[in-house]
Structures are given as structure tokens and as C-alpha cells.
N, C-alpha and C positions, 0 to 999 in steps of 0.2 A: 493674564495674557500668556505668560510663559507656560503655565499649565496647559492651556488649550493648544498651544503650538506643540508641546511635547505629546499631548494626547493624539493630536492629528498625525504627527510623525510616527507614533507607535502604531496607529491604525493603518497607515499606509504600509508600514513594514510588515504588519500582520497580513494585510491583503496580499502583498507580494509573496510572502511565505506560504499563504494558503493556496495561491494559484500554483506555485511550484510543487507543493506537497500533493495537491489534488492531481496534478499531471503525473506525478510519480505513482499515485494510487491507480490511475487509469492505465499506466504502463504495466503495473504489476498485474492488474486484472487481465490485460491482453496476454501477458506472458503466461498466466495461469491457464487461459483458454488454449494457448499453444501447447503447453505441457500436457494438458488433459487430452488434446487431440493426438499428440505423439504417443501417449499411453494407449489410447484406443487402437492406434495403428499397430503398435507392437503386440497388443492382445490378439488382434485379427491374424497377424503373422504367426503368432504362437499356435493358434487353432489350425491354421493351414499346415504348418510344419508337423504338428502332432498327427493330423489326418494323413499326411504323406509319409509318416513314419521316420522322419528325419531327426534322429536323436541329438545330433550335434547342434543342429539349428535350434532345436527346442531349448537346449541348455543356454545358448546365446540369447534367445528370446526372453527367457526367464530373467537373465541378468539385466537385459535392457529394460524390462518391466520394473525391476527393483530400482534401477537408476531413475527411471521416470517417476516412480512413486516418491523417491527421496527428493527429487527436484520439485515435485508438486508440494511436498511438505515445506521445503525451504521457501518456495514462492508464497505459500499461504502465510508463513510466519512473517515474511517481509511485508506482505500486504497488510496483515493485521497491525504491524508496527507503524506502517505509514498511515493507516486509518486512524490510529490513536493520535498520531501527530496532527492530522487534520482536525480531529475533535478538540485537541488541546489548543490549536491555533484559533479555531472558531470560538472557543470559550474565552480566550484572551482578547480576541477582537470584540466580542460582545461586552466584556468587562470594560474595555477602553471606550466604548460608546456611552457608558453610563455617565450621567452628568456629574461633574465635579462639584462638591459642596464648597461654596465660597468660605474663605476664612473670615472669622469675625474680626472686625476692626479693633486694633488695640485701643484701650481707653486713653484718651489723651486730651 
């Protein structure tokens, strides 16, 4: 009886952790989309500034693009780490659902 209660409590905890981690993954994906959109905007701005011959703005645009790329790398790393957490949590939850083998009764 105690084992089944412990398994149930563990499964509920895993479910809660999974939901929280899954929400984090979704937030990271949304942030990645925003980061990539910002990069594209800076790349368009760079093309316009080059066409206009604005050397000072071109240098600023290049710096902004490098910052955007660094941000994208960081977001991708965070996303990958959170995806791994989700996979680990799902694995633990699946293991907790496995039936528990009953202990043999002591001879007596």
C-alpha cells in the first residue's frame, strides 16, 4: 500500500514538473522566434544602410547582428537543456507507471 501511494505521489510530482518544464520549452521556442525575427530586421537594416552608403550605421548594424546571433545561440542552448529536462521527466514518469513487483511473503 505504501509503495503504491509513493508511486502515485511521484507520478503527480513528475506530471507537475513536466507541465512546468513543457511551458518553459514553449517560452524558449517563442523567444527563439523573436530572436530570429530581430536578426532578420537587423539584416534588412544593414542592407538599407549599405545601399545608402551610411558607413557608421553599417558598423552599428553589424554589431547588432552579432548580438542577435549570440542571443540566438544562448536561446538554443537553453531550449536544448529544457528539452532534455522534459525527456528526463517523461522517462521518470513512464518508469513510475511500471507495475511494482510484490514482495514475496516471508516464510513463516
